[in-house]
VMD Tcl script that draws the C-alpha trace (Angstrom):
set ca {
  {-36.47 -47.75 33.99}
  {-34.64 -47.66 37.31}
  {-30.90 -47.75 36.83}
  {-28.94 -50.14 39.02}
  {-25.30 -49.75 38.00}
  {-23.37 -46.55 37.39}
  {-19.81 -45.98 36.24}
  {-18.24 -42.72 37.41}
  {-15.07 -41.68 35.56}
  {-12.96 -38.96 37.19}
  {-10.18 -36.90 35.65}
  {-9.17 -34.56 38.48}
  {-5.68 -33.39 39.45}
  {-6.63 -31.75 42.75}
  {-8.56 -34.06 45.13}
  {-9.51 -31.06 47.30}
  {-11.09 -29.12 44.41}
  {-14.76 -28.25 44.15}
  {-15.22 -30.65 41.21}
  {-13.75 -33.44 43.37}
  {-16.26 -32.57 46.10}
  {-18.98 -32.58 43.48}
  {-17.87 -36.02 42.35}
  {-18.02 -37.28 45.93}
  {-21.54 -35.87 46.29}
  {-22.56 -37.58 43.05}
  {-21.30 -40.99 44.20}
  {-22.77 -40.64 47.69}
  {-26.20 -39.67 46.31}
  {-26.25 -42.57 43.85}
  {-25.24 -45.05 46.53}
  {-27.80 -43.65 48.96}
  {-30.45 -44.21 46.29}
  {-29.52 -47.89 46.11}
  {-27.41 -47.91 42.96}
  {-24.24 -49.92 42.53}
  {-21.42 -47.51 41.64}
  {-18.12 -48.40 39.99}
  {-15.45 -45.71 39.92}
  {-12.45 -45.03 37.69}
  {-9.98 -42.37 38.80}
  {-7.79 -41.80 35.75}
  {-5.16 -39.76 37.59}
  {-4.91 -42.01 40.66}
  {-4.71 -45.12 38.45}
  {-1.99 -43.60 36.28}
  {-4.04 -44.13 33.13}
  {-2.03 -43.60 29.94}
  {-4.20 -41.58 27.53}
  {-1.89 -42.19 24.57}
  {-2.98 -44.80 22.07}
  {-0.11 -47.12 21.12}
  {0.98 -47.73 17.55}
  {-0.50 -51.23 17.62}
  {-3.81 -49.90 18.96}
  {-3.92 -47.35 16.15}
  {-3.16 -49.90 13.44}
  {-5.63 -52.46 14.84}
  {-8.28 -49.96 15.95}
  {-11.13 -51.70 14.12}
  {-10.19 -55.18 15.35}
  {-9.44 -54.74 19.07}
  {-13.03 -54.67 20.31}
  {-13.54 -56.29 23.71}
  {-10.12 -58.01 23.68}
  {-7.91 -55.06 24.55}
  {-4.24 -55.98 25.17}
  {-3.82 -53.40 27.97}
  {-5.20 -54.94 31.22}
  {-6.26 -51.56 32.61}
  {-8.17 -50.60 29.46}
  {-9.68 -54.09 29.30}
  {-11.00 -53.66 32.84}
  {-12.42 -50.24 31.99}
  {-14.16 -51.73 28.93}
  {-15.71 -54.38 31.16}
  {-17.01 -51.69 33.54}
  {-18.44 -49.44 30.84}
  {-20.20 -52.35 29.13}
  {-21.86 -53.26 32.44}
  {-23.08 -49.72 33.16}
  {-26.66 -48.45 32.90}
  {-25.53 -44.94 33.87}
  {-22.27 -43.20 32.94}
  {-20.96 -40.07 34.68}
  {-17.87 -37.95 34.10}
  {-16.29 -35.63 36.68}
  {-13.63 -33.18 35.49}
  {-12.50 -29.55 35.39}
  {-13.02 -28.04 31.97}
  {-10.66 -25.65 30.21}
  {-11.89 -25.34 26.64}
  {-12.58 -29.04 26.24}
  {-12.32 -32.22 28.29}
  {-8.94 -32.92 29.98}
  {-6.39 -34.93 27.99}
  {-6.62 -38.04 30.23}
  {-10.38 -38.20 29.71}
  {-10.13 -37.59 25.96}
  {-7.57 -40.41 25.75}
  {-9.84 -42.66 27.81}
  {-12.70 -42.11 25.39}
  {-10.50 -42.89 22.39}
  {-8.86 -45.98 23.93}
  {-11.95 -47.42 25.62}
  {-15.03 -46.62 23.52}
  {-13.80 -48.61 20.54}
  {-15.73 -50.27 17.72}
  {-17.80 -53.14 19.18}
  {-17.53 -51.41 22.58}
  {-19.02 -47.94 22.24}
  {-20.42 -48.27 18.74}
  {-20.90 -50.66 15.85}
  {-20.47 -50.13 12.13}
  {-23.05 -51.42 9.68}
  {-21.55 -52.32 6.27}
  {-25.09 -52.43 4.89}
  {-25.97 -48.83 5.75}
  {-22.41 -47.49 6.06}
  {-23.47 -45.88 9.34}
  {-22.34 -46.05 12.96}
  {-24.78 -47.26 15.61}
  {-24.81 -47.10 19.43}
  {-23.53 -50.07 21.41}
  {-23.67 -48.98 25.07}
  {-26.50 -49.89 27.45}
  {-26.30 -46.43 29.05}
  {-29.69 -44.82 29.68}
  {-28.43 -41.82 31.69}
  {-25.33 -39.78 30.89}
  {-24.16 -37.23 33.47}
  {-21.39 -34.65 33.88}
  {-20.18 -32.79 36.97}
  {-17.68 -30.16 35.92}
  {-16.28 -26.69 36.54}
  {-15.01 -24.01 34.20}
  {-12.66 -21.08 34.71}
  {-14.71 -19.15 32.14}
  {-18.17 -17.58 32.27}
  {-20.81 -19.56 30.40}
  {-21.15 -16.87 27.72}
  {-17.45 -17.27 26.82}
  {-17.84 -21.03 26.45}
  {-20.89 -20.58 24.25}
  {-18.92 -18.20 22.02}
  {-16.53 -21.05 21.23}
  {-19.25 -23.69 21.00}
  {-18.55 -25.27 24.42}
  {-16.37 -28.14 23.08}
  {-16.44 -30.13 26.35}
  {-20.22 -30.24 26.31}
  {-20.29 -31.27 22.67}
  {-17.87 -34.15 23.28}
  {-20.20 -35.61 25.89}
  {-23.70 -34.66 24.77}
  {-23.13 -35.34 21.07}
  {-20.26 -37.76 20.56}
  {-20.57 -39.98 23.66}
  {-24.35 -39.70 23.87}
  {-24.59 -41.02 20.31}
  {-23.14 -44.31 21.62}
  {-25.84 -44.65 24.30}
  {-29.41 -45.90 24.23}
  {-31.77 -44.03 21.95}
  {-33.60 -42.11 24.67}
  {-30.62 -41.64 26.94}
  {-31.18 -38.88 29.49}
  {-28.41 -36.28 29.83}
  {-27.64 -34.27 32.98}
  {-25.00 -31.52 32.87}
  {-24.02 -29.69 36.07}
  {-21.33 -27.03 35.81}
  {-19.92 -24.34 38.06}
  {-18.95 -21.57 35.63}
  {-16.43 -18.81 36.33}
  {-14.90 -20.98 39.01}
  {-11.91 -18.70 39.64}
  {-14.18 -16.03 41.14}
  {-16.62 -18.38 42.90}
  {-17.08 -17.80 46.61}
  {-17.03 -20.66 49.14}
  {-20.79 -20.26 49.43}
  {-21.20 -20.62 45.65}
  {-18.99 -23.71 45.66}
  {-21.04 -25.22 48.49}
  {-24.24 -24.44 46.58}
  {-22.87 -26.23 43.51}
  {-21.98 -29.34 45.53}
  {-25.43 -29.20 47.11}
  {-27.06 -28.99 43.69}
  {-25.16 -32.11 42.62}
  {-26.30 -33.96 45.72}
  {-29.93 -32.90 45.25}
  {-30.00 -33.70 41.52}
  {-28.91 -37.30 41.97}
  {-30.75 -38.01 45.22}
  {-33.69 -40.35 44.75}
  {-32.88 -41.42 41.17}
}
mol new
graphics top color blue
foreach p $ca { graphics top sphere $p radius 0.5 }
foreach p [lrange $ca 0 end-1] q [lrange $ca 1 end] { graphics top cylinder $p $q radius 0.2 }
display resetview
């Protein structure tokens, strides 16, 4: 199936960073391939990652009718998406703004549904391709030692909300603090090549 609408969610403090450049390459490649691309920049929009007391108490009932206009708009965008991409620098896990976005946006009846009959959670997103463009200050072997929490959040938790045969693409520049300009350019080029022609 050819995807037609992507949502790209960014959580980046430094707009001149290599992950920001990678995010730009991602968006440009998708658009050049004819996809519609919606973007959410959590930092630029001033997204509040903290769930309010009312949201916590009414977590199971909020669904598509979120009282926060910004979150409501984000829910609308994620429900319309065939492809979902995240762009962020990774410490040990995903950045706090992105973690808060997942918790406040991918609610019951949005990201997943609960079946009283089976007592199980089921996927509720139309996403057929899940992608990540990220960087890490640590070598890959160090991240694997600790189970790579950022990767697990996306490829297990969020992917479980997507379509059954959802494709996953993970592009990471490891050991970023020692990366040369040439290695950074190669990473951005790899992002551009990976998403060209989708």
